[in-house]
DRENLUM-340196 format. One line per field, with one value per residue: residue number from 1; residue in three letters; x, y, z of N, C-alpha, C in turn. Coordinates in steps of 0.1 Angstrom, whole numbers. Layout:
% residues N
num: (NUM,...)
residuo: (ALA,...)
n_px: (X,...)
n_py: (Y,...)
n_pz: (Z,...)
ca_px: (X,...)
ca_py: (Y,...)
ca_pz: (Z,...)
c_px: (X,...)
c_py: (Y,...)
c_pz: (Z,...)
This chain:
% residues 429
num: (1,2,3,4,5,6,7,8,9,10,11,12,13,14,15,16,17,18,19,20,21,22,23,24,25,26,27,28,29,30,31,32,33,34,35,36,37,38,39,40,41,42,43,44,45,46,47,48,49,50,51,52,53,54,55,56,57,58,59,60,61,62,63,64,65,66,67,68,69,70,71,72,73,74,75,76,77,78,79,80,81,82,83,84,85,86,87,88,89,90,91,92,93,94,95,96,97,98,99,100,101,102,103,104,105,106,107,108,109,110,111,112,113,114,115,116,117,118,119,120,121,122,123,124,125,126,127,128,129,130,131,132,133,134,135,136,137,138,139,140,141,142,143,144,145,146,147,148,149,150,151,152,153,154,155,156,157,158,159,160,161,162,163,164,165,166,167,168,169,170,171,172,173,174,175,176,177,178,179,180,181,182,183,184,185,186,187,188,189,190,191,192,193,194,195,196,197,198,199,200,201,202,203,204,205,206,207,208,209,210,211,212,213,214,215,216,217,218,219,220,221,222,223,224,225,226,227,228,229,230,231,232,233,234,235,236,237,238,239,240,241,242,243,244,245,246,247,248,249,250,251,252,253,254,255,256,257,258,259,260,261,262,263,264,265,266,267,268,269,270,271,272,273,274,275,276,277,278,279,280,281,282,283,284,285,286,287,288,289,290,291,292,293,294,295,296,297,298,299,300,301,302,303,304,305,306,307,308,309,310,311,312,313,314,315,316,317,318,319,320,321,322,323,324,325,326,327,328,329,330,331,332,333,334,335,336,337,338,339,340,341,342,343,344,345,346,347,348,349,350,351,352,353,354,355,356,357,358,359,360,361,362,363,364,365,366,367,368,369,370,371,372,373,374,375,376,377,378,379,380,381,382,383,384,385,386,387,388,389,390,391,392,393,394,395,396,397,398,399,400,401,402,403,404,405,406,407,408,409,410,411,412,413,414,415,416,417,418,419,420,421,422,423,424,425,426,427,428,429)
residuo: (MET,THR,GLU,SER,ARG,ASN,PRO,ASP,ARG,LEU,ILE,ARG,ALA,TRP,LEU,ASP,LEU,MET,PRO,SER,GLU,ALA,PRO,ASP,ARG,VAL,VAL,SER,ALA,VAL,LEU,GLN,ALA,ALA,GLU,THR,ARG,PRO,GLN,VAL,ARG,ALA,LEU,PRO,ARG,LEU,GLY,HIS,TRP,ARG,ILE,ARG,VAL,ASN,ARG,PHE,SER,LEU,VAL,ALA,ALA,ALA,LEU,ALA,ALA,VAL,ALA,VAL,ILE,VAL,GLY,GLY,GLY,PHE,VAL,LEU,SER,ASN,PHE,LYS,GLY,GLN,SER,VAL,GLY,ASN,PRO,THR,VAL,ALA,PRO,THR,ILE,THR,PRO,THR,SER,VAL,VAL,THR,PRO,ALA,PRO,THR,GLY,GLY,PRO,ILE,PRO,ALA,GLN,LEU,GLN,GLY,ARG,TRP,MET,GLY,SER,HIS,ARG,ASP,PHE,ALA,ASP,SER,GLY,ALA,GLY,VAL,SER,ILE,PHE,PHE,SER,SER,THR,THR,TYR,ALA,MET,GLN,GLN,SER,ASN,ASP,ASN,PRO,GLY,ALA,THR,VAL,ARG,GLY,VAL,ALA,SER,ALA,ASP,GLY,SER,THR,LEU,ARG,VAL,SER,ALA,PRO,VAL,GLY,ASP,GLY,CYS,ASP,ARG,LEU,ALA,GLU,GLY,ALA,TYR,THR,TRP,THR,VAL,THR,PRO,SER,GLY,ARG,GLY,LEU,GLU,ILE,LYS,LEU,GLY,ASN,ASP,PRO,CYS,PRO,ALA,ARG,SER,ARG,ASN,LEU,VAL,GLY,SER,TYR,TRP,LEU,MET,ALA,CYS,ARG,ASP,PRO,LYS,THR,ASN,CYS,LEU,GLY,ASP,LEU,ASP,ALA,GLY,THR,TYR,GLN,SER,GLN,TYR,ILE,ARG,PRO,LEU,LEU,VAL,ASP,GLY,ALA,GLU,TRP,ALA,PRO,LEU,PHE,GLY,GLY,VAL,ALA,TYR,THR,VAL,PRO,GLY,GLY,TRP,ALA,ASN,PHE,SER,ASP,TRP,PRO,GLY,VAL,LEU,GLY,LEU,THR,SER,SER,SER,ASP,PHE,ALA,LYS,THR,THR,SER,THR,ASP,THR,GLN,PRO,LEU,THR,ARG,LEU,THR,VAL,ALA,ALA,ARG,ALA,LEU,PRO,LEU,VAL,VAL,SER,LYS,PRO,CYS,SER,VAL,GLU,PRO,VAL,ALA,THR,THR,PRO,SER,SER,LEU,ASP,ALA,ALA,PHE,ALA,ASP,LEU,ARG,LYS,ILE,LYS,GLY,LEU,ARG,VAL,GLY,GLY,LEU,GLN,SER,MET,SER,ILE,ASP,GLY,HIS,ALA,THR,ALA,TYR,ALA,ASP,LEU,THR,PHE,ASP,ALA,GLY,THR,ALA,GLY,ALA,CYS,GLY,GLU,GLU,ILE,PRO,PHE,LEU,THR,GLY,GLY,GLY,ASP,SER,LEU,SER,ILE,GLY,PRO,GLY,GLU,ARG,GLN,ARG,LEU,TYR,LEU,VAL,ASP,VAL,ASP,GLU,ALA,GLY,PHE,VAL,ALA,ILE,TRP,PHE,ARG,ALA,PRO,ASP,ALA,THR,SER,PHE,ASP,GLU,GLY,VAL,ALA,GLN,ALA,ALA,THR,ILE,ALA,ALA,SER,MET,HIS,PHE,LYS)
n_px: (-17,14,42,50,30,15,-8,-5,21,30,16,31,54,59,46,68,84,71,70,66,52,27,36,33,29,13,-13,-24,-27,-49,-67,-76,-88,-108,-123,-131,-148,-183,-198,-207,-230,-229,-233,-261,-250,-244,-254,-259,-255,-230,-205,-194,-161,-135,-96,-77,-90,-94,-66,-61,-74,-65,-41,-47,-56,-40,-24,-31,-28,-7,5,-13,-5,17,8,-8,12,25,21,25,39,52,32,35,38,3,-25,-30,-65,-79,-100,-124,-114,-124,-106,-108,-96,-82,-82,-91,-70,-94,-102,-91,-104,-126,-146,-127,-122,-146,-132,-105,-112,-104,-82,-45,-17,18,48,81,89,100,94,86,98,130,129,105,70,41,11,-18,-48,-73,-104,-133,-124,-100,-65,-42,-14,5,27,28,19,7,-21,-44,-35,-20,4,9,-10,-39,-53,-75,-80,-100,-91,-99,-74,-58,-46,-50,-33,-33,-20,-9,1,25,51,63,55,45,16,-8,6,0,6,5,-3,0,-25,-33,-52,-51,-66,-83,-83,-69,-40,-28,-12,11,21,40,34,35,49,54,70,89,91,71,61,80,65,43,50,45,38,9,-6,-42,-58,-72,-88,-105,-107,-112,-94,-68,-45,-35,-39,-61,-73,-51,-39,-17,17,45,48,52,54,39,47,60,90,111,140,148,162,162,148,152,142,110,101,83,84,93,84,96,87,89,68,58,33,7,-23,-50,-49,-45,-42,-44,-34,-16,11,32,47,40,27,0,-11,-40,-60,-80,-110,-110,-106,-129,-145,-141,-151,-158,-151,-145,-119,-99,-87,-94,-78,-50,-13,16,36,58,76,106,104,99,102,73,69,69,52,36,16,-7,1,16,55,71,103,133,158,168,166,198,200,189,180,177,158,134,132,122,100,90,86,62,34,6,8,21,57,61,92,119,124,154,162,169,163,158,187,190,192,168,146,120,89,60,32,10,-25,-19,-40,-36,-13,-24,-39,-64,-60,-74,-91,-70,-42,-13,20,40,54,51,56,40,18,6,10,-9,-22,-50,-76,-77,-64,-37,-5,22,51,80,110,129,164,177,197,216,184,169,146,123,92,75,44,22,-16,-44,-76,-87,-73,-79,-79,-56,-39,-52,-35,-10,7,11,15,40,55,49,66,88,92,100,109,137,143)
n_py: (22,32,19,28,35,13,-4,-25,-32,-14,-20,-43,-36,-14,-35,-52,-32,-33,-47,-85,-98,-95,-83,-102,-88,-71,-80,-91,-71,-60,-77,-80,-56,-59,-80,-70,-45,-37,-52,-52,-58,-83,-76,-87,-108,-96,-112,-105,-84,-58,-33,-3,2,23,15,26,30,10,2,26,20,-7,6,16,2,-17,-6,6,-14,-24,3,3,-15,-4,18,8,-11,12,8,10,31,69,92,100,130,139,117,93,92,61,38,18,-17,-49,-79,-110,-130,-145,-161,-158,-180,-198,-198,-226,-235,-228,-204,-173,-186,-164,-158,-153,-134,-96,-72,-80,-67,-73,-84,-70,-71,-82,-66,-35,-4,-1,-20,-14,-18,-49,-47,-73,-79,-96,-107,-124,-139,-126,-116,-86,-72,-46,-20,-5,17,24,18,19,14,-10,-30,-59,-83,-104,-130,-157,-183,-209,-242,-264,-258,-251,-227,-209,-194,-171,-155,-136,-95,-75,-93,-104,-127,-158,-155,-172,-195,-212,-211,-230,-228,-230,-224,-213,-198,-182,-196,-169,-157,-136,-138,-148,-173,-180,-206,-223,-240,-254,-237,-223,-198,-181,-155,-148,-165,-157,-128,-139,-155,-163,-145,-130,-104,-96,-68,-48,-18,1,28,22,33,39,16,0,-29,-35,-55,-80,-108,-127,-121,-111,-81,-56,-22,-7,20,41,56,57,64,86,114,147,169,145,130,116,81,48,21,-11,-26,-9,-2,-29,-45,-67,-86,-90,-111,-96,-71,-41,-29,7,25,37,48,78,91,86,55,36,16,0,-16,-44,-44,-13,-4,-17,1,19,41,45,69,79,75,76,59,58,46,44,33,50,56,78,95,120,135,159,183,208,241,270,298,322,333,304,292,272,260,237,227,250,237,205,189,184,163,136,144,166,170,159,182,206,195,199,226,229,243,229,206,179,162,129,112,99,75,49,31,13,8,-17,-16,12,42,51,73,76,89,86,107,132,152,188,205,230,246,247,268,289,275,260,224,207,201,201,188,180,171,151,129,145,147,162,153,154,163,159,165,142,123,99,92,79,82,80,81,80,82,88,87,107,107,121,119,95,90,70,60,61,63,67,74,80,71,45,26,34,18,-7,-8,-2,-22,-43,-19,-11,-36,-45,-20,-22,-42,-34,-27,-10,8)
n_pz: (-648,-631,-615,-594,-580,-575,-556,-537,-533,-526,-497,-491,-489,-467,-449,-447,-426,-404,-366,-371,-350,-327,-292,-264,-239,-251,-270,-242,-227,-246,-245,-219,-215,-235,-222,-199,-211,-225,-251,-284,-303,-325,-359,-386,-412,-443,-465,-503,-507,-522,-512,-535,-540,-542,-547,-537,-517,-500,-496,-479,-457,-451,-442,-421,-403,-395,-382,-363,-351,-342,-330,-308,-294,-281,-271,-251,-232,-222,-194,-169,-174,-181,-199,-229,-247,-264,-261,-287,-301,-306,-330,-316,-309,-314,-305,-327,-335,-316,-285,-253,-225,-206,-170,-151,-127,-102,-94,-73,-36,-9,15,8,-8,-17,-8,6,22,20,20,0,-35,-64,-83,-73,-55,-45,-15,-8,4,-9,-18,-27,-44,-48,-70,-78,-98,-106,-101,-89,-86,-69,-55,-23,-13,-45,-47,-63,-95,-113,-113,-116,-137,-136,-149,-124,-105,-83,-69,-47,-23,-40,-59,-89,-121,-145,-176,-178,-167,-171,-154,-174,-185,-203,-220,-221,-201,-176,-137,-110,-72,-35,-16,21,46,80,109,116,96,92,85,51,33,6,-16,-40,-62,-91,-118,-148,-153,-137,-133,-122,-96,-80,-70,-62,-45,-6,24,38,49,61,49,71,77,91,80,45,23,33,47,71,89,107,132,150,149,175,174,154,131,107,92,74,55,75,79,105,110,93,78,85,64,42,16,19,8,5,32,35,69,88,108,129,150,183,189,220,215,211,204,180,151,135,124,94,84,62,82,109,132,144,171,189,217,210,214,218,194,178,182,165,131,100,92,117,129,153,182,214,236,229,215,198,170,166,139,143,164,187,209,223,231,248,229,233,257,260,234,217,200,177,193,179,177,174,204,225,238,259,282,277,264,277,300,281,281,308,310,300,307,322,318,338,341,351,369,357,332,325,295,268,237,204,208,207,225,252,273,298,309,330,324,336,336,345,365,376,370,344,335,314,294,283,275,265,264,241,237,221,190,162,130,122,132,162,197,226,262,284,310,341,325,321,307,286,276,256,247,223,210,177,166,140,131,149,177,180,189,211,224,246,254,273,279,306,345,355,322,314,335,327,302,305,311,289,269,277,270,241,233,241,224,197,165,143,112)
ca_px: (-13,28,46,56,14,7,-13,-4,38,30,13,42,69,52,41,81,94,73,69,56,33,21,40,25,20,1,-23,-26,-32,-59,-76,-79,-97,-119,-130,-137,-156,-191,-194,-218,-238,-227,-248,-261,-246,-251,-257,-254,-252,-222,-211,-184,-152,-123,-91,-69,-97,-90,-54,-58,-84,-55,-28,-52,-57,-24,-15,-43,-26,1,5,-17,4,28,1,-13,23,34,6,22,51,48,32,47,24,-12,-25,-36,-75,-80,-113,-121,-109,-127,-104,-119,-90,-74,-86,-82,-74,-106,-95,-95,-111,-136,-140,-114,-137,-146,-121,-96,-111,-105,-72,-38,-4,30,67,87,86,110,87,83,104,136,124,92,60,28,-3,-27,-59,-78,-116,-135,-121,-87,-57,-38,-6,8,36,16,7,-2,-31,-51,-26,-21,14,11,-21,-41,-72,-73,-91,-95,-99,-99,-67,-48,-49,-44,-31,-25,-28,-3,3,41,59,72,53,33,-4,-10,11,-10,7,-8,0,-10,-30,-39,-56,-51,-80,-91,-85,-62,-31,-26,-1,12,30,47,31,40,45,66,74,95,90,56,62,89,55,30,54,52,32,2,-21,-49,-60,-89,-85,-123,-111,-103,-88,-58,-35,-35,-43,-70,-72,-39,-34,-5,29,53,44,61,49,47,47,67,105,118,151,147,170,156,151,152,128,103,97,77,99,83,91,106,92,88,67,54,15,1,-36,-64,-42,-49,-35,-54,-30,6,15,48,52,29,20,-5,-15,-47,-67,-92,-125,-109,-109,-142,-155,-144,-157,-146,-153,-134,-109,-92,-96,-93,-67,-35,2,15,52,61,89,110,98,101,92,71,76,55,60,30,0,-19,3,29,56,84,117,136,166,171,176,208,206,174,174,174,144,121,137,118,84,86,81,48,24,-4,16,32,63,69,100,124,136,165,162,174,155,163,201,190,192,158,144,108,80,46,25,-4,-24,-22,-51,-35,-10,-30,-49,-74,-51,-84,-88,-61,-25,0,35,52,52,63,50,29,10,11,5,-14,-29,-65,-78,-78,-57,-23,2,33,60,91,119,141,171,181,213,207,173,165,145,114,83,63,32,9,-24,-54,-89,-87,-61,-84,-76,-42,-30,-51,-30,1,22,11,19,50,59,56,73,106,98,108,132,139,153)
ca_py: (20,34,9,35,39,3,-5,-46,-28,-3,-24,-52,-29,-10,-46,-57,-29,-36,-61,-95,-100,-80,-88,-109,-80,-63,-93,-97,-58,-56,-88,-76,-44,-67,-87,-57,-33,-40,-58,-44,-73,-85,-72,-98,-107,-87,-111,-105,-67,-50,-17,-3,8,18,0,31,33,0,5,34,7,-18,3,24,-10,-26,9,9,-29,-25,15,-1,-22,4,21,-2,-15,15,8,24,41,86,93,113,139,137,104,94,77,54,29,5,-32,-63,-91,-123,-145,-155,-168,-156,-192,-195,-203,-243,-238,-226,-188,-173,-185,-152,-158,-150,-117,-86,-65,-79,-63,-81,-75,-64,-79,-73,-57,-29,2,-6,-14,-12,-35,-46,-53,-80,-77,-110,-111,-136,-142,-122,-109,-77,-67,-35,-12,-5,34,27,2,20,10,-26,-35,-73,-89,-114,-145,-163,-194,-215,-257,-264,-251,-246,-212,-212,-181,-168,-143,-122,-81,-68,-99,-113,-141,-160,-152,-189,-197,-209,-211,-234,-226,-233,-211,-214,-188,-190,-196,-161,-153,-124,-144,-156,-177,-184,-214,-228,-251,-253,-228,-223,-181,-176,-141,-145,-172,-148,-117,-141,-165,-153,-142,-118,-98,-89,-51,-45,-8,8,36,16,44,33,3,-5,-44,-43,-64,-87,-126,-125,-126,-104,-79,-45,-12,0,30,50,58,61,70,91,123,159,170,135,129,100,69,38,9,-21,-29,2,-2,-41,-49,-76,-77,-103,-111,-87,-59,-44,-15,13,36,31,65,77,92,75,39,32,5,0,-26,-45,-41,3,-5,-22,12,33,35,47,89,84,62,76,52,65,39,44,33,55,59,88,94,135,140,175,192,218,252,281,313,337,323,295,296,265,257,231,238,254,227,195,186,179,148,132,148,176,168,165,195,214,197,200,242,231,251,218,193,171,151,117,107,99,64,49,16,6,-3,-22,-9,29,51,57,76,74,92,91,121,139,166,194,221,236,250,246,278,293,274,249,211,199,206,202,191,171,173,143,121,159,153,166,151,162,157,167,161,131,109,95,90,73,91,71,95,70,87,73,94,120,109,129,117,88,90,63,75,54,75,63,84,78,66,29,27,34,10,-18,-18,5,-35,-51,-15,-11,-48,-36,-7,-25,-55,-26,-24,4,8)
ca_pz: (-633,-630,-606,-579,-574,-571,-541,-534,-538,-515,-486,-490,-486,-456,-441,-442,-420,-393,-366,-376,-346,-313,-282,-253,-234,-260,-267,-232,-223,-251,-241,-206,-222,-238,-213,-190,-218,-228,-265,-294,-300,-336,-373,-392,-426,-452,-476,-515,-507,-523,-517,-541,-531,-553,-547,-528,-505,-492,-491,-471,-447,-445,-432,-406,-395,-391,-376,-345,-336,-339,-326,-298,-284,-279,-262,-241,-235,-215,-182,-159,-170,-180,-210,-239,-259,-263,-267,-301,-296,-324,-329,-306,-317,-307,-314,-324,-336,-299,-273,-237,-214,-197,-159,-150,-114,-101,-84,-56,-26,-6,21,-2,-18,-7,-3,13,25,16,21,-11,-41,-75,-94,-64,-57,-33,0,-7,3,-16,-14,-37,-42,-51,-67,-81,-109,-112,-86,-90,-74,-67,-44,-16,-15,-52,-46,-72,-99,-111,-120,-124,-130,-141,-143,-114,-103,-73,-76,-34,-18,-53,-71,-108,-123,-160,-187,-168,-174,-161,-153,-189,-187,-215,-214,-220,-195,-162,-129,-99,-62,-24,-7,32,58,91,113,123,84,88,75,41,27,-7,-16,-55,-67,-108,-126,-159,-153,-121,-123,-113,-88,-73,-68,-58,-27,4,36,32,59,55,49,72,78,91,61,32,14,40,42,84,95,118,142,150,161,184,164,148,122,101,88,54,51,85,79,115,106,78,81,82,49,28,7,21,2,12,33,45,76,91,123,135,168,181,199,222,214,217,200,164,141,129,113,91,79,64,97,123,129,157,178,199,221,198,218,216,178,177,183,153,126,89,95,133,133,164,192,231,238,215,216,184,169,159,136,142,178,190,224,221,240,248,219,239,262,256,224,216,188,180,199,171,170,177,220,222,246,259,292,273,256,287,304,278,283,315,307,296,315,321,314,348,337,366,373,343,334,313,287,255,228,197,207,211,240,255,281,294,320,332,322,338,330,363,360,386,361,331,335,309,281,278,286,259,259,232,243,212,178,156,122,108,142,176,209,238,273,292,323,343,313,325,298,288,266,251,233,219,203,167,160,129,126,158,184,176,202,212,234,253,253,277,288,321,350,351,309,320,343,325,296,299,309,277,261,277,261,227,228,240,210,186,158,134,100)
c_px: (1,27,46,38,10,10,-8,13,38,27,27,53,64,51,60,91,85,70,58,46,35,28,33,18,8,-11,-28,-34,-50,-72,-85,-92,-114,-124,-139,-148,-171,-191,-205,-214,-232,-239,-246,-253,-253,-257,-250,-250,-235,-222,-190,-174,-139,-109,-78,-78,-94,-75,-58,-65,-72,-49,-35,-55,-48,-20,-17,-39,-17,8,-1,-11,13,23,-4,1,35,21,8,37,45,46,40,42,13,-13,-32,-53,-76,-92,-109,-121,-116,-118,-110,-105,-79,-79,-82,-84,-84,-96,-102,-102,-122,-139,-136,-127,-133,-141,-107,-102,-107,-85,-60,-21,6,45,74,91,94,100,84,97,115,130,109,83,50,19,-8,-39,-65,-98,-122,-129,-107,-81,-47,-27,1,19,20,16,4,-12,-39,-48,-25,-6,17,-9,-27,-54,-63,-80,-89,-98,-94,-84,-58,-53,-42,-39,-28,-32,-26,-2,19,48,64,68,44,23,-9,-3,8,0,-7,0,-9,-18,-38,-41,-55,-63,-92,-95,-80,-48,-35,-10,-1,25,30,40,37,36,57,71,78,94,79,56,71,81,48,37,48,39,24,-2,-27,-55,-78,-89,-98,-122,-107,-96,-71,-56,-29,-39,-52,-64,-62,-42,-21,5,33,47,54,50,53,48,61,82,111,132,154,150,163,158,150,139,118,97,90,84,89,93,102,100,84,83,60,43,15,-15,-41,-60,-48,-42,-43,-47,-15,5,27,52,45,32,14,-14,-25,-53,-78,-106,-116,-117,-120,-151,-157,-147,-148,-146,-146,-127,-100,-93,-89,-77,-58,-22,4,31,58,75,93,103,106,95,86,75,67,62,48,22,-6,-8,14,41,66,98,129,150,164,181,190,212,185,168,171,155,133,121,130,105,78,79,68,38,12,-2,27,42,70,87,106,132,144,161,166,162,155,178,200,186,176,154,124,102,66,43,15,-7,-26,-31,-48,-27,-17,-37,-60,-67,-65,-75,-75,-51,-14,10,44,47,59,53,43,20,12,3,2,-22,-42,-59,-80,-71,-43,-18,15,44,77,100,130,151,178,188,208,195,163,160,129,100,77,55,19,3,-37,-64,-91,-74,-66,-79,-59,-34,-35,-41,-19,14,24,19,37,60,61,58,88,105,103,116,124,147,150)
c_py: (22,21,12,38,23,-2,-19,-39,-23,-10,-33,-44,-23,-18,-48,-47,-31,-46,-74,-100,-96,-88,-97,-96,-68,-68,-95,-85,-58,-71,-86,-65,-53,-76,-80,-41,-40,-44,-56,-59,-71,-81,-79,-99,-103,-98,-111,-88,-61,-34,-15,6,9,18,20,32,20,0,18,21,-4,-14,17,8,-19,-15,9,-5,-27,-16,10,-10,-13,13,17,-8,-5,20,15,31,59,83,103,115,134,126,102,87,73,44,20,-11,-40,-77,-104,-136,-151,-151,-162,-170,-186,-197,-221,-247,-233,-208,-187,-174,-165,-154,-154,-134,-106,-84,-76,-78,-74,-73,-75,-71,-76,-64,-38,-16,-1,-4,-19,-22,-32,-46,-65,-85,-92,-110,-122,-143,-138,-117,-101,-75,-54,-27,-10,4,31,16,11,14,-9,-28,-52,-79,-95,-125,-153,-172,-200,-235,-260,-253,-250,-233,-213,-199,-181,-158,-132,-108,-77,-77,-107,-124,-153,-154,-161,-198,-200,-214,-217,-230,-230,-228,-216,-198,-193,-184,-187,-152,-138,-129,-150,-161,-184,-190,-216,-242,-259,-243,-224,-202,-179,-163,-139,-158,-165,-135,-128,-151,-156,-152,-127,-109,-92,-71,-47,-31,4,16,26,28,45,19,-2,-20,-45,-45,-74,-102,-114,-128,-112,-96,-68,-37,-13,7,42,45,64,73,74,106,138,159,159,137,113,88,54,25,8,-22,-14,6,-17,-39,-63,-75,-92,-98,-100,-71,-52,-29,-5,24,32,43,69,84,89,63,41,23,9,-12,-30,-42,-23,2,-7,-7,18,30,44,60,88,70,65,67,62,58,39,41,37,59,69,91,115,141,156,177,204,230,265,292,324,325,318,289,280,263,243,236,241,248,215,190,177,166,141,141,163,180,175,171,201,212,202,218,243,235,237,203,187,165,139,117,99,86,57,37,20,-6,3,-13,8,33,55,65,73,80,91,103,124,150,177,209,224,250,252,264,283,286,262,232,203,205,194,201,186,174,160,133,132,156,158,159,160,152,163,154,149,116,110,85,85,78,83,82,83,82,82,86,106,120,118,120,108,89,77,69,64,66,64,76,85,67,50,27,30,21,-9,-17,-10,-12,-39,-37,-14,-26,-44,-25,-14,-40,-46,-27,-19,4,16)
c_pz: (-633,-618,-594,-571,-572,-558,-535,-533,-525,-501,-482,-486,-469,-441,-435,-428,-403,-383,-365,-366,-332,-307,-272,-248,-240,-262,-256,-226,-233,-247,-225,-206,-223,-237,-203,-200,-224,-247,-272,-300,-325,-351,-379,-402,-434,-468,-495,-517,-509,-525,-526,-537,-539,-547,-538,-516,-493,-492,-479,-458,-441,-438,-422,-395,-388,-378,-361,-338,-334,-328,-316,-292,-283,-267,-249,-233,-223,-201,-172,-156,-177,-199,-218,-242,-254,-265,-273,-298,-312,-321,-322,-319,-308,-310,-312,-328,-326,-289,-261,-231,-203,-185,-156,-138,-116,-91,-73,-48,-19,9,19,-7,-7,-9,3,13,26,16,1,-23,-53,-82,-86,-64,-49,-25,0,-4,-9,-11,-30,-34,-54,-55,-69,-86,-118,-102,-98,-78,-76,-59,-40,-16,-29,-55,-56,-88,-99,-118,-126,-120,-138,-145,-134,-112,-93,-76,-56,-27,-27,-58,-82,-112,-134,-166,-177,-174,-162,-156,-164,-186,-200,-213,-214,-206,-178,-155,-116,-82,-50,-21,10,39,73,102,116,110,80,84,61,35,16,-9,-30,-50,-83,-109,-139,-158,-140,-122,-112,-101,-78,-65,-59,-44,-16,14,34,47,57,58,55,84,84,78,53,26,25,41,55,80,103,129,138,158,161,173,159,135,115,95,75,50,67,83,95,114,96,88,79,68,33,25,9,9,15,18,44,56,81,104,123,148,171,193,206,219,216,210,182,159,136,124,111,83,75,75,111,117,144,159,189,204,210,203,217,201,172,179,171,142,112,89,112,136,141,176,210,236,228,215,202,181,157,156,137,153,181,201,218,234,239,239,226,247,255,241,222,203,185,184,185,164,179,198,221,229,250,276,288,272,261,300,299,280,293,319,306,304,311,319,332,346,351,362,362,340,317,310,275,247,209,194,210,225,238,268,279,308,315,336,326,335,345,355,370,374,348,327,328,295,272,282,274,257,257,238,233,203,168,140,113,123,154,188,218,251,278,304,328,337,321,310,295,278,268,245,230,204,192,160,147,127,141,172,175,195,204,227,235,259,263,283,301,328,349,338,314,320,335,310,292,303,294,268,258,269,249,219,227,230,202,179,151,125,91)
């Protein structure tokens, strides 16, 4: 055998070019996969069975095993990055030489399990909010508009009011380091506060610590809050100050608002935020999420104009003033606009008026008269309804509509005062 074909020398030379150990993130990701993948039962020992294999086959097997372990680390480390080229399919490997640290506490309590919405964290895009999801044994954090993913995750356990986390992915922590935090939930179960106890990983503590609000939409695919305690809240998605043509991105606190008890958040979308009474929210379902009584915030609001009989479309350009916008609304058949009132919301000039359905001028155009578009949706009024419309002048971004709709005059009278107070409390960014 010549020196150039000596397999021992070849293996040593090849290994000298490789990393001496797999990164923590690789080991952690492999452990995560091992814990969640059903394991194949180990075969019995083969005793004195011997399989004759030539030396070159052993070299090839050794090289393949090392390539899978180290190369697999690069695949797993690209957890949220874009893939380049086609993935290489490698044999499944069950690591046996490293033991995942077991939680030192018990299962996460049921009242903590679920998805909670929070403010911006380090790992999220600029300005974007986040969510955190607790199962009985794990936690996962991600940007609020990417809930199927998991940018930061790990093992979690609880010991009374102490929350223990370890084996993180994505926050740069040692996978063996355990952090301890205290957690409290409000009496209603809708608010969560996580405070730092002791954690050797600063990046993890920056991500975990803070206030969260339970995600309790009727539609689990969306991320609104459902019933609210009295207090101030911030939206996750709507951008009321986004100028026409600019690219949307999630923004925590695009609309901040204060509600009394008895209100709920039924929708939160890039262009629309919806609030309603808790009694009306209780009547909605996962397939019928629109309550009869609602206070809606809609970005980029434009009056509609009649293009042909019983057909309307948005005005071609943003009206030059609030007066001009309401003048356009007065031209719509079937819509009666009351006296115009002026006020200021968050320092922006605002005008509002009460609206009613005018059966005398509606003619044959149906029982729902659309009159304004905003946030990708349209606003309309039907027989017997009374509504209130606020238009807020937000400069380059045009108008923001704040619209209170009730199914009848009685419901309008019961809710308009609180709706007006909520509207006046709003702040935009």
